C-alpha positions in Angstrom: -0.1 -0.2 -0.1 2.7 2.3 0.7 4.3 2.2 -3.2 0.9 2.5 -4.7 0.4 5.8 -2.5 3.9 6.7 -2.9 3.5 6.1 -6.7 0.4 7.6 -7.5 1.4 10.6 -5.6 5.0 10.7 -7.7 2.9 10.4 -11.0 0.4 12.9 -10.2 3.5 15.7 -9.6 5.4 14.5 -12.6 2.5 15.1 -14.4 1.8 18.2 -13.2 5.1 19.3 -13.6 4.8 18.0 -17.5 2.2 20.4 -17.9 3.9 22.9 -16.5 7.0 22.2 -18.9 5.1 22.3 -21.9 3.4 25.8 -21.5 6.6 27.2 -20.1 6.4 29.6 -23.4 3.8 31.4 -20.7 6.2 32.1 -18.7 6.8 35.2 -20.5 3.4 36.6 -19.7 3.9 35.8 -15.5 0.8 37.8 -14.7 -1.2 35.5 -16.4 0.7 32.4 -15.2 0.5 33.3 -11.6 -3.0 34.7 -11.5 -4.1 30.9 -13.0 -2.1 29.5 -10.2 -3.3 31.7 -7.8 -6.8 30.6 -9.1 -6.6 27.0 -9.0 -5.0 27.2 -5.1 -7.9 29.2 -4.1 -10.2 26.6 -5.6 -8.2 23.7 -4.1 -8.5 25.4 -0.7 -12.0 26.4 -0.7 -13.4 23.9 -2.6 -11.7 20.6 -1.4 -8.8 21.2 1.4 -11.0 23.7 3.6 -14.2 21.5 4.0 -12.4 18.3 4.2 -10.6 20.0 7.4 -13.8 21.3 8.8 -15.5 17.9 8.4 -12.4 16.0 10.0 -12.0 18.3 13.0 -14.5 21.3 13.5 -14.3 24.9 13.2 -11.8 25.1 16.2 -9.4 23.1 15.5 -9.3 24.5 11.6 -9.0 28.0 12.5 -6.3 27.5 15.0 -4.2 25.2 12.6 -4.9 27.9 9.9 -3.2 30.6 12.5 -0.5 28.8 13.2 0.1 27.8 9.6 0.0 31.6 8.8 2.8 32.0 11.5 4.9 29.1 10.4 4.8 30.3 7.0 6.0 34.0 8.4 9.1 32.1 10.4 9.9 30.1 6.9 9.6 33.1 4.5 12.1 35.0 7.2 14.7 31.7 7.4 14.7 31.3 3.8 15.1 35.4 3.5 18.4 35.0 5.3 19.7 31.9 3.6 19.4 33.0 -0.1 22.0 32.5 -2.1 20.5 32.7 -5.6 20.5 35.6 -7.8 18.2 38.2 -7.1 16.2 38.1 -10.4 15.4 34.0 -9.4 14.8 34.9 -5.7 10.8 35.0 -5.8 10.7 31.8 -7.9 12.9 29.6 -5.5 11.2 31.2 -2.1 7.8 30.6 -3.5 8.6 26.7 -4.6 10.4 26.1 -1.8 7.3 27.0 0.5 4.7 25.3 -1.6 7.0 22.1 -1.6 6.9 22.5 1.9 3.1 22.8 2.4 1.9 20.3 -0.2 4.5 17.5 1.4 3.0 18.5 4.8 -0.5 18.2 3.2 -0.1 14.4 2.3 0.8 13.3 5.5 -2.5 13.3 6.7 -3.5 11.4 3.4 -1.0 8.3 4.2 -2.2 8.1 7.2 -5.7 7.6 6.2 -4.6 5.0 3.1 -2.8 3.3 5.9 -5.6 2.9 8.5 -8.2 2.0 5.4 -9.6 -1.3 5.6 -11.9 -1.2 2.9 -11.0 -2.0 -0.5 -13.4 0.5 -2.8 -12.7 3.1 0.0 -8.7 2.5 -0.4 -9.1 2.5 -4.4 -10.8 6.0 -4.2 -8.1 7.5 -1.9 -5.2 6.1 -4.5 -7.1 8.0 -7.2 -7.4 11.2 -5.2 -3.7 11.4 -4.7 -3.6 11.1 -8.2 -5.9 13.5 -9.4 -5.1 15.6 -6.8 -1.2 15.9 -7.2 -1.8 16.5 -10.8 -2.7 20.7 -10.4 -0.2 20.5 -7.2 2.2 19.5 -9.8 1.5 22.5 -12.0 1.4 25.2 -8.9 4.7 24.0 -7.8 6.7 23.5 -10.7 5.7 26.7 -12.4 7.8 29.1 -10.4 10.7 26.2 -10.0 10.7 26.2 -14.0 11.0 29.7 -14.0 13.9 29.9 -12.0 15.9 27.4 -14.0 15.8 23.7 -12.3 16.8 21.1 -14.2 15.3 17.6 -14.7 17.1 15.9 -11.7 16.2 18.3 -9.2 12.6 18.2 -10.6 13.0 14.5 -9.5 14.0 14.9 -6.5 11.5 17.3 -5.6 8.9 14.9 -6.5 10.4 12.4 -4.2 10.6 14.7 -1.3 6.7 15.6 -1.7 5.7 12.3 -2.1 7.6 11.0 1.2 5.3 12.0 3.4 2.6 9.4 2.2 5.0 6.7 2.9 5.4 7.7 6.5 1.5 8.6 6.9 0.9 4.8 5.3 3.4 3.6 8.2 1.6 5.3 10.9 -2.2 4.2 9.8 -1.0 1.0 9.0 1.6 -0.2 11.5 0.3 1.7 14.4 -3.3 1.6 13.4 -3.3 5.5 13.8 -6.1 7.0 12.4 -7.2 10.0 14.5 -9.2 12.5 13.0 -8.2 16.1 14.7 -4.6 15.0 14.0 -5.3 15.1 10.2 -7.5 18.1 10.5 -4.6 19.9 12.4 -2.1 19.0 10.0 -4.5 19.9 7.0 -5.4 23.1 8.5 -1.9 24.5 9.0 -1.5 23.6 5.1 -4.2 25.5 4.5 -2.4 28.6 6.5 0.9 28.1 5.0 -0.6 27.9 1.4 -2.9 31.0 1.4 -0.2 32.7 2.8 2.3 31.7 0.3 -0.7 32.4 -2.8 -1.0 36.2 -1.4 2.4 37.1 -0.5 4.6 35.3 -3.3 1.9 34.5 -6.5 -0.8 37.6 -6.3 1.3 40.3 -4.8 4.3 39.9 -7.2 1.7 39.3 -10.3 -0.4 42.7 -9.1 2.8 44.8 -9.1 3.4 43.4 -13.0 0.0 43.9 -13.7 -3.6 45.6 -13.5 -5.8 44.2 -10.8 -8.9 43.4 -13.1 -6.5 41.7 -15.3 -5.2 39.4 -12.5 -8.6 38.9 -10.8 -9.4 37.9 -14.2 -7.3 35.1 -14.2 -7.6 34.1 -10.9 -11.4 33.4 -11.8 -10.5 31.6 -14.6 -8.0 29.3 -12.5 -10.8 29.2 -9.9 -12.8 27.8 -12.6 -10.7 25.3 -14.1 -9.7 23.6 -10.6 -13.7 23.8 -9.6 -14.7 21.6 -13.0 -11.4 19.5 -12.6 -12.6 18.4 -9.0 -16.4 17.5 -10.2 -15.0 15.7 -13.0 -12.7 13.4 -11.0 
């Protein structure tokens, strides 16, 4: 089960990264790319991730976790600011990619726990499908700034392994230890929401607004929101 979970997550991330690479010609229009990516992220949070956290842990745990996530973002942002050794033109892309990498990796842990603790075949298959299709837009979002920063194929595969590894740990916790506490999962998910939302606002939307008009960015963001909404409905 850990192997299936790992492979589904990795495959989804790689597919998303490939899509981002195929459309790298759009990098010249950073406002369009970042507006759509921001819409996809906000759609994932509001349509899928946020309701999942509330269903598992309730409003209180979700709000507390969300606040913790925002605080962690601030700490991570400051740390990355001091350890940056990249050229100035690449800083924003590397920083965005690293923060998104950490956020998605944390989010994959409770998914792995649920998968490892599952005893029903149909539910397990559904979870594996969710891991696969859910990871595709994450791969697009993650690799868009990293490709713009000029990462190579080797680093792309390494990043994919890093994001997929928490699924392995989660399956171990859920399966071997029989641990499937919904409040723990809700806390991790809500912390992730806080981090991802802050990354979206400060590292994606804000730079896009500096380079384009607010109306154009809002339009592109709504397009991205609609794309992920349709995607989630279909899959």
